[in-house]
C-alpha positions as CSV (number, residue, x, y, z in Angstrom):
1,M,-73.1,-4.8,4.9
2,L,-69.7,-4.2,3.3
3,E,-68.0,-5.9,6.1
4,T,-70.3,-8.9,5.9
5,L,-69.7,-9.2,2.1
6,L,-65.9,-8.9,2.7
7,Y,-66.0,-11.6,5.4
8,N,-67.8,-14.0,3.0
9,S,-65.2,-13.2,0.4
10,I,-62.3,-14.6,2.5
11,W,-63.2,-18.1,1.6
12,I,-65.0,-17.5,-1.7
13,L,-62.0,-15.5,-3.3
14,P,-59.6,-18.5,-3.2
15,L,-62.1,-20.6,-5.1
16,L,-62.9,-17.9,-7.6
17,T,-59.1,-17.4,-8.1
18,T,-58.8,-21.2,-8.8
19,L,-61.6,-21.1,-11.3
20,L,-60.2,-18.0,-13.0
21,C,-56.9,-19.8,-13.5
22,V,-58.4,-22.9,-15.1
23,P,-58.5,-21.6,-18.7
24,I,-54.9,-20.1,-18.5
25,P,-52.4,-22.4,-20.2
26,R,-49.8,-24.1,-18.0
27,E,-47.1,-22.4,-20.1
28,K,-48.1,-19.1,-18.5
29,E,-46.7,-20.2,-15.2
30,K,-45.7,-16.8,-13.9
31,L,-49.1,-15.3,-14.7
32,I,-50.8,-18.2,-12.8
33,K,-48.5,-17.6,-9.8
34,N,-49.0,-13.9,-9.8
35,V,-52.8,-14.2,-9.9
36,H,-52.8,-16.6,-6.9
37,L,-50.3,-14.3,-5.1
38,F,-52.5,-11.3,-5.7
39,S,-55.5,-13.2,-4.4
40,G,-53.7,-14.4,-1.3
41,F,-52.3,-10.8,-0.6
42,L,-55.9,-9.5,-1.1
43,V,-57.5,-12.0,1.4
44,L,-54.8,-11.1,3.8
45,G,-55.5,-7.4,3.5
46,I,-59.3,-8.1,4.1
47,A,-58.5,-10.2,7.1
48,V,-56.4,-7.5,8.6
49,Y,-59.0,-4.8,7.9
50,L,-61.9,-6.9,9.4
51,T,-59.8,-8.0,12.5
52,I,-59.2,-4.2,13.3
53,Q,-62.9,-3.5,12.7
54,L,-64.0,-6.3,14.9
55,Y,-61.6,-5.4,17.7
56,F,-63.1,-1.9,18.1
57,L,-66.6,-3.3,17.8
58,S,-65.8,-5.8,20.6
59,L,-64.5,-2.9,22.7
60,A,-67.7,-0.9,22.2
61,S,-70.0,-3.9,23.0
62,P,-68.4,-6.3,25.4
63,V,-69.9,-9.8,25.7
64,Q,-72.3,-10.3,28.6
65,G,-73.5,-13.7,29.7
66,S,-73.5,-17.0,27.9
67,V,-74.6,-15.8,24.4
68,S,-71.8,-15.3,21.9
69,V,-72.1,-12.0,20.1
70,L,-71.1,-12.6,16.3
71,R,-70.3,-9.9,13.7
72,F,-70.4,-10.0,10.0
73,V,-73.2,-12.7,10.1
74,T,-74.7,-14.4,7.2
75,E,-77.3,-17.0,7.7
76,L,-79.3,-18.5,4.9
77,P,-81.3,-21.8,4.5
78,W,-79.2,-24.4,2.8
79,L,-80.1,-28.0,3.3
80,Q,-83.6,-27.5,4.3
81,A,-84.3,-31.3,4.5
82,I,-82.1,-31.5,7.6
83,N,-82.5,-27.9,8.7
84,A,-78.9,-27.1,8.0
85,H,-77.9,-23.5,7.3
86,Y,-75.1,-21.5,5.7
87,F,-74.3,-19.8,8.9
88,I,-70.9,-17.8,9.3
89,G,-69.9,-15.1,11.7
90,A,-66.9,-13.7,13.5
91,D,-65.9,-13.2,17.1
92,G,-62.4,-12.5,18.4
93,L,-61.3,-16.2,18.4
94,S,-62.6,-17.0,14.9
95,M,-61.4,-13.8,13.4
96,L,-57.8,-14.2,14.8
97,M,-57.6,-17.7,13.4
98,V,-58.8,-16.5,10.1
99,L,-56.0,-13.8,10.1
100,L,-53.4,-16.4,11.1
101,T,-54.6,-18.7,8.2
102,A,-54.4,-15.8,5.7
103,V,-50.8,-15.0,6.8
104,V,-49.8,-18.6,6.5
105,V,-51.5,-19.2,3.1
106,F,-49.9,-16.1,1.7
107,T,-46.4,-17.0,3.0
108,G,-46.8,-20.6,1.9
109,M,-47.5,-19.3,-1.7
110,L,-44.4,-17.1,-1.5
111,V,-42.1,-20.0,-0.6
112,S,-43.7,-22.2,-3.4
113,L,-42.8,-19.9,-6.3
114,N,-40.1,-22.3,-7.3
115,I,-42.2,-25.5,-7.0
116,G,-41.6,-26.4,-10.6
117,K,-43.6,-29.0,-12.4
118,G,-47.4,-28.9,-11.8
119,S,-47.4,-25.4,-10.3
120,K,-50.8,-24.6,-11.7
121,E,-52.4,-27.5,-9.8
122,F,-50.2,-27.0,-6.8
123,F,-51.3,-23.3,-6.3
124,A,-55.0,-24.4,-6.9
125,L,-54.8,-26.9,-4.1
126,I,-53.2,-24.4,-1.7
127,Q,-56.2,-22.1,-2.5
128,I,-58.7,-24.9,-1.9
129,L,-56.9,-26.0,1.3
130,G,-57.0,-22.4,2.5
131,T,-60.7,-22.2,1.7
132,S,-61.5,-25.3,3.9
133,I,-59.5,-23.9,6.8
134,Y,-61.1,-20.5,6.5
135,G,-64.5,-22.2,6.5
136,V,-63.8,-24.2,9.7
137,F,-63.1,-21.1,11.6
138,M,-66.0,-19.0,10.1
139,S,-68.7,-21.7,10.4
140,F,-71.3,-21.7,13.3
141,D,-73.4,-24.6,11.7
142,L,-72.2,-28.0,12.5
143,V,-73.0,-29.5,9.1
144,L,-71.1,-26.6,7.3
145,F,-68.3,-26.8,9.8
146,F,-67.9,-30.5,9.1
147,I,-67.9,-30.1,5.3
148,F,-65.1,-27.6,5.4
149,Y,-63.3,-29.8,8.0
150,E,-63.3,-32.7,5.6
151,M,-62.0,-30.7,2.7
152,E,-58.6,-30.3,3.9
153,A,-57.7,-34.0,4.2
154,V,-58.1,-34.7,0.4
155,C,-56.0,-31.5,-0.5
156,M,-53.2,-32.6,1.9
157,Y,-52.9,-36.1,0.4
158,L,-52.9,-34.8,-3.1
159,M,-50.2,-32.2,-2.3
160,I,-48.0,-34.6,-0.4
161,A,-48.3,-37.4,-2.9
162,G,-47.8,-35.2,-5.9
163,W,-45.0,-32.7,-4.7
164,G,-43.6,-34.4,-1.5
165,S,-40.3,-36.1,-1.0
166,G,-39.1,-39.4,0.5
167,K,-41.9,-41.7,1.5
168,K,-44.5,-39.3,0.2
169,D,-47.2,-41.8,-0.7
170,Y,-46.9,-43.5,2.7
171,G,-46.8,-40.2,4.6
172,G,-49.8,-38.8,2.7
173,K,-51.9,-42.0,3.2
174,K,-51.1,-42.3,6.8
175,L,-52.0,-38.5,7.4
176,T,-55.3,-38.8,5.4
177,L,-56.5,-42.1,7.0
178,T,-55.6,-40.9,10.5
179,L,-57.6,-37.7,10.0
180,A,-60.4,-39.7,8.5
181,L,-60.6,-41.6,11.8
182,G,-60.9,-38.5,13.8
183,S,-63.6,-37.1,11.4
184,A,-65.7,-40.2,11.8
185,M,-65.7,-39.8,15.6
186,I,-66.6,-36.1,15.2
187,L,-69.5,-36.9,12.8
188,A,-70.9,-39.5,15.0
189,V,-71.1,-37.1,18.0
190,F,-72.5,-34.3,15.8
191,F,-75.4,-36.6,15.0
192,G,-75.9,-37.3,18.6
193,I,-75.9,-33.7,19.6
194,H,-78.4,-32.9,16.9
195,V,-80.8,-35.6,18.2
196,E,-80.2,-35.3,21.9
197,S,-80.7,-31.5,21.9
198,G,-84.4,-32.0,21.1
199,I,-84.4,-28.8,19.0
200,H,-83.3,-30.5,15.7
201,S,-80.8,-27.7,15.1
202,W,-77.2,-27.6,13.8
203,N,-76.7,-24.0,14.9
204,I,-73.9,-24.0,17.5
205,L,-75.3,-20.9,19.3
206,E,-78.7,-22.4,19.7
207,L,-77.4,-25.7,20.9
208,A,-75.2,-24.0,23.5
209,Q,-78.4,-22.7,25.1
210,V,-79.7,-26.4,25.5
211,K,-78.5,-28.5,28.3
212,L,-77.7,-31.8,26.7
213,P,-78.5,-34.9,28.9
214,E,-75.6,-35.5,31.3
215,T,-75.5,-39.3,30.5
216,F,-75.0,-38.3,26.8
217,Q,-72.2,-35.8,27.6
218,M,-70.3,-38.4,29.7
219,W,-69.6,-40.6,26.7
220,A,-69.9,-38.1,23.8
221,F,-67.5,-35.5,25.1
222,P,-64.4,-38.0,25.2
223,I,-65.2,-39.2,21.7
224,L,-65.6,-35.7,20.3
225,F,-62.4,-34.5,22.1
226,M,-60.4,-37.3,20.7
227,G,-61.8,-36.9,17.2
228,F,-60.6,-33.3,17.3
229,A,-57.4,-34.2,19.1
230,V,-56.4,-36.3,16.1
231,S,-56.0,-33.2,14.1
232,G,-54.1,-31.6,17.0
233,S,-51.6,-34.5,17.2
234,L,-52.4,-35.4,20.8
235,F,-51.0,-38.7,22.0
236,P,-51.8,-41.5,21.0
237,F,-52.9,-40.0,17.6
238,H,-49.8,-38.1,17.0
239,F,-48.0,-40.6,14.7
240,W,-49.3,-39.1,11.4
241,S,-47.6,-35.8,12.1
242,P,-43.9,-36.6,11.8
243,D,-44.1,-38.8,8.7
244,G,-46.6,-36.4,7.1
245,H,-44.4,-33.3,7.7
246,S,-41.2,-35.1,6.7
247,A,-42.8,-36.1,3.2
248,A,-44.7,-32.8,2.7
249,P,-43.5,-29.9,0.5
250,T,-42.7,-26.7,2.5
251,A,-46.0,-24.9,2.0
252,V,-48.0,-27.9,3.1
253,S,-45.9,-28.4,6.3
254,M,-46.5,-24.7,7.1
255,L,-50.3,-25.0,6.6
256,A,-50.6,-28.3,8.4
257,A,-48.6,-27.2,11.5
258,G,-49.5,-23.6,11.3
259,V,-53.2,-23.8,11.0
260,M,-54.6,-27.2,10.2
261,M,-53.5,-28.6,13.6
262,K,-55.4,-25.7,15.2
263,M,-58.7,-26.9,13.7
264,G,-58.7,-29.5,16.2
265,T,-58.0,-27.4,19.4
266,Y,-60.4,-24.8,18.0
267,G,-63.0,-27.4,17.7
268,I,-62.6,-28.5,21.2
269,L,-63.0,-25.0,22.5
270,R,-65.8,-23.8,20.0
271,I,-67.9,-27.1,20.0
272,A,-66.8,-29.8,22.4
273,I,-66.5,-27.6,25.7
274,Y,-69.0,-25.1,24.7
275,L,-71.8,-27.6,24.0
276,M,-70.9,-30.3,26.6
277,P,-69.5,-28.5,29.7
278,E,-70.5,-31.3,32.1
279,G,-68.7,-33.8,30.0
280,A,-65.6,-31.5,29.9
281,R,-65.5,-31.2,33.6
282,F,-65.8,-34.9,34.0
283,A,-63.4,-36.2,31.4
284,L,-60.6,-33.6,31.1
285,P,-59.0,-34.4,34.5
286,Y,-58.4,-37.9,33.0
287,L,-57.5,-36.9,29.5
288,V,-54.9,-34.4,30.7
289,Y,-52.5,-37.3,31.4
290,L,-52.1,-37.7,27.6
291,T,-50.4,-34.2,27.5
292,I,-47.4,-35.7,29.3
293,F,-46.3,-37.5,26.2
294,N,-46.8,-34.3,24.0
295,V,-45.1,-31.8,26.2
296,V,-42.4,-33.9,27.8
297,L,-41.6,-37.1,25.8
298,A,-41.9,-35.4,22.3
299,A,-39.3,-33.0,23.3
300,F,-36.9,-36.0,24.2
301,I,-37.7,-37.6,20.9
302,A,-36.8,-34.4,19.1
303,V,-33.3,-34.4,20.8
304,R,-32.7,-37.9,19.4
305,H,-33.6,-37.0,15.8
306,K,-31.0,-35.7,13.3
307,D,-33.6,-34.9,10.5
308,L,-34.5,-31.2,10.5
309,K,-38.2,-31.9,9.6
310,Y,-38.6,-34.6,12.2
311,I,-37.0,-32.3,14.9
312,T,-39.4,-29.5,13.9
313,A,-42.4,-32.0,13.8
314,Y,-41.8,-33.2,17.3
315,S,-41.1,-29.7,18.5
316,S,-44.5,-28.8,17.1
317,I,-46.2,-31.7,18.9
318,S,-44.5,-30.7,22.2
319,H,-45.8,-27.1,21.9
320,L,-49.3,-28.4,20.9
321,G,-49.3,-30.3,24.1
322,L,-49.3,-27.0,26.1
323,I,-52.4,-26.0,24.2
324,F,-54.2,-29.1,25.4
325,L,-52.9,-28.6,28.9
326,G,-54.3,-25.1,28.9
327,I,-57.7,-26.4,27.6
328,A,-57.9,-29.3,30.1
329,A,-57.2,-27.1,33.1
330,L,-60.5,-25.2,32.4
331,T,-59.6,-22.0,34.2
332,P,-60.1,-18.6,32.6
333,V,-56.5,-17.8,32.5
334,S,-55.5,-21.3,31.1
335,L,-58.1,-21.1,28.3
336,R,-56.8,-17.7,27.4
337,G,-53.3,-19.1,27.3
338,A,-54.4,-22.0,25.1
339,A,-55.9,-19.6,22.6
340,L,-52.8,-17.4,22.7
341,Q,-50.6,-20.4,22.1
342,M,-52.8,-21.4,19.1
343,L,-51.8,-18.2,17.4
344,S,-48.2,-18.2,18.6
345,H,-47.6,-21.8,17.6
346,G,-49.2,-21.1,14.2
347,F,-46.7,-18.3,13.5
348,L,-43.8,-20.2,15.0
349,T,-44.1,-23.4,13.1
350,A,-44.8,-21.6,9.9
351,L,-41.5,-19.8,10.4
352,F,-39.7,-23.0,11.4
353,F,-40.9,-25.1,8.4
354,A,-40.3,-22.0,6.0
355,A,-36.7,-21.9,7.1
356,V,-36.2,-25.6,7.0
357,G,-37.7,-25.8,3.6
358,M,-35.4,-23.0,2.4
359,I,-32.4,-24.8,3.8
360,Y,-33.3,-28.2,2.2
361,S,-33.9,-26.6,-1.2
362,R,-30.3,-25.5,-1.1
363,T,-28.5,-28.3,0.6
364,H,-30.8,-31.2,-0.6
365,T,-30.4,-32.8,2.8
366,R,-32.2,-32.6,6.1
367,N,-29.6,-34.4,8.2
368,I,-28.0,-31.9,10.5
369,L,-24.8,-34.1,10.7
370,E,-24.1,-33.5,7.1
371,M,-24.4,-29.7,7.5
372,G,-22.1,-27.1,9.2
373,G,-21.0,-23.5,8.6
374,L,-24.2,-22.6,6.8
375,M,-24.4,-19.2,8.6
376,K,-21.5,-18.2,6.4
377,Q,-23.5,-18.8,3.1
378,I,-27.0,-18.1,4.2
379,P,-27.0,-15.7,7.0
380,F,-30.4,-14.3,6.5
381,I,-32.0,-17.8,6.7
382,G,-29.7,-18.8,9.5
383,V,-30.7,-15.8,11.7
384,A,-34.4,-16.4,10.9
385,F,-33.9,-20.0,12.1
386,V,-32.2,-18.8,15.3
387,I,-34.9,-16.4,16.0
388,A,-37.5,-19.2,15.5
389,G,-35.5,-21.2,18.0
390,F,-35.6,-18.4,20.6
391,A,-39.4,-18.0,20.1
392,G,-39.7,-21.7,20.5
393,L,-37.8,-21.5,23.8
394,G,-40.4,-18.9,25.0
395,L,-37.9,-16.1,25.5
396,P,-39.4,-12.7,26.6
397,G,-40.2,-10.4,23.8
398,F,-41.7,-13.3,21.6
399,S,-45.2,-14.7,21.5
400,G,-44.2,-18.0,22.9
401,F,-43.3,-16.4,26.3
402,I,-46.7,-14.7,26.7
403,A,-48.7,-17.7,25.6
404,E,-46.7,-20.2,27.6
405,I,-46.5,-18.3,30.9
406,T,-50.3,-17.8,30.6
407,I,-50.9,-21.5,30.3
408,F,-48.6,-22.3,33.2
409,I,-50.2,-19.8,35.6
410,G,-53.7,-20.8,34.5
411,S,-52.9,-24.5,34.8
412,F,-51.4,-24.0,38.2
413,E,-54.6,-22.2,39.3
414,N,-56.3,-25.6,39.0
415,T,-56.1,-26.9,42.5
416,S,-55.7,-30.6,41.4
417,P,-52.3,-32.1,42.3
418,V,-52.2,-33.8,38.9
419,F,-52.6,-30.5,37.0
420,R,-50.0,-28.9,39.1
421,L,-47.5,-31.8,38.7
422,I,-48.0,-31.8,35.0
423,T,-47.6,-28.0,34.9
424,I,-44.3,-28.4,36.7
425,L,-43.2,-31.1,34.2
426,A,-44.2,-28.8,31.4
427,V,-42.0,-26.0,32.8
428,L,-39.1,-28.3,33.2
429,S,-39.5,-29.5,29.6
430,I,-38.3,-26.0,28.5
431,T,-34.7,-27.3,29.3
432,T,-35.1,-30.2,26.8
433,T,-36.4,-27.8,24.2
434,A,-33.3,-25.7,24.7
435,I,-31.2,-28.7,24.1
436,Y,-32.6,-29.7,20.8
437,I,-32.9,-26.2,19.5
438,L,-29.4,-25.2,20.5
439,Q,-27.9,-28.4,19.3
440,T,-29.6,-28.2,16.0
441,A,-28.6,-24.6,15.3
442,N,-25.1,-25.2,16.4
443,R,-24.5,-28.3,14.2
444,M,-26.2,-26.7,11.2
445,L,-24.9,-23.2,11.2
446,N,-21.5,-23.2,12.9
447,G,-18.3,-25.1,12.2
448,A,-16.6,-25.8,8.8
449,L,-18.7,-25.5,5.7
450,P,-18.7,-28.5,3.5
451,G,-17.3,-27.9,0.0
452,R,-20.5,-28.9,-1.7
453,F,-22.3,-26.1,-0.1
454,A,-19.9,-23.4,-1.0
455,A,-22.0,-22.1,-4.0
456,I,-25.5,-22.0,-2.2
457,T,-27.1,-18.6,-2.0
458,D,-29.0,-16.7,0.6
459,A,-32.8,-15.9,0.7
460,G,-34.3,-14.1,-2.3
461,P,-36.7,-11.2,-2.0
462,G,-39.8,-13.4,-1.7
463,E,-38.2,-15.7,0.8
464,K,-37.0,-12.7,2.9
465,T,-40.6,-11.3,2.9
466,V,-41.9,-14.7,4.3
467,L,-39.3,-14.8,7.0
468,V,-39.6,-11.1,8.1
469,L,-43.5,-11.2,8.0
470,L,-43.6,-14.2,10.3
471,I,-41.0,-12.9,12.7
472,L,-42.9,-9.6,13.0
473,C,-46.0,-11.5,13.8
474,L,-44.1,-13.4,16.6
475,L,-42.7,-10.1,17.9
476,G,-46.0,-8.2,17.7
477,L,-47.8,-10.8,19.7
478,G,-45.0,-11.0,22.2
479,L,-44.5,-7.2,22.7
480,F,-48.1,-6.2,22.5
481,P,-50.2,-9.1,23.8
482,A,-52.9,-7.0,25.7
483,P,-55.1,-6.0,22.7
484,V,-55.0,-9.7,21.4
485,S,-55.8,-11.1,25.0
486,D,-58.7,-8.7,25.5
487,F,-60.0,-9.6,22.1
488,L,-59.9,-13.3,22.9
489,D,-61.6,-12.9,26.1
490,S,-64.8,-11.7,24.4
491,S,-64.9,-15.1,22.6
492,L,-64.0,-17.2,25.6
493,A,-66.6,-15.5,27.9
494,P,-69.6,-17.5,26.7
495,I,-67.6,-20.8,27.0
496,L,-66.6,-20.0,30.5
497,E,-70.2,-19.0,31.3
498,N,-71.4,-22.4,30.1
499,L,-68.9,-24.1,32.2
500,K,-70.4,-22.6,35.3
501,R,-74.0,-23.9,34.6
């Protein structure tokens, strides 16, 4: 009972904190920030505690068959006119994604302590954005899932337009309108699933036990897949990401790349493949061609760019392509690798964007050609950026190595020559990744220090906390992957079982 209440509090606490801060005058900026920080830390602590609890529960009661076993379940009648319920629960995949979100939200708050004007509203929007992302990963009712899924787009636009830089209005609108297109596709298919199931339920677990008509799956799965793929920046819907990231404040970039983009890949696993396995088997061998752009071409585009945020954004798109490759291969190992990459990519991009934001706040430029010698002035941030680069390269010891090698092995297990060719191209793309990461680090951190950067200072205590925490997450997943992999298997088992039907 206590764990169930704590689980519900994960998405409720951020909202309560926001309401609590409403009557506090803007002049008491430090108090407002401290209240939000405490709330973020408390949610993170709850997420860590529940993850540990759920892990040991999953060991004691492993999943058998096609029925997903949820813990910390709350199910209450909500919109009775359409039979929608407030239905949340946790399994390995959802709990780990909640934990990832809690880490990124907390670190995003820490890097925003110097946000300046409008900090009260900014921190409130971070909390509401966090609430929406938590809700997506916790929901097992399609209506509830969609409501949480839609909340984040509005928050993103307001934060980019209000506190962004450069073409912030353009970047914010482009992001919001593109995500709205994906949401429209998702909602249309949700209506179809509800009607075609014949049970008039929005409950994901109940719908998974119904075999939807094959003709419906053939056209509905590609639409739902692409709707979710918009959020995951799969080609050709990737174009919102670089402009959105370049205009967004640091915390928004961390949240967007670290967790918001995973909402799409999570939706594909949790809903699209789980509810429409025949459609997945039919469509994914064709949709996998789209990953060539993400994995291979996005890396080449990153080599060409000189803007730190654009480089990081295209790097993120490239690594996200590996998640889609693992999902498309539909083997047990590849799906496990895709889930691991969702976690690894979340911590990695949060670290990258945090370091880039810290550098930009000091140099006031993102052009790497205007930098040089920064390691002399900001060694802590510089080392963190290099470590992020090593993790992005997939070096052993970091989470990227475990996730990527699992995807490569799993994808190669698919006997289709197409999957094997794309897998080989994906492996070779690591060389391109090395080029843009090493080139960026060398130009930015080594060489002569421009005179205008002589007075900049290294990371403060809060910034160091952010960098260290994210690095520890990358190392923890890289050095001790077995518990996480086993934990994920308990969630993927029902999906794999449905694929065999």
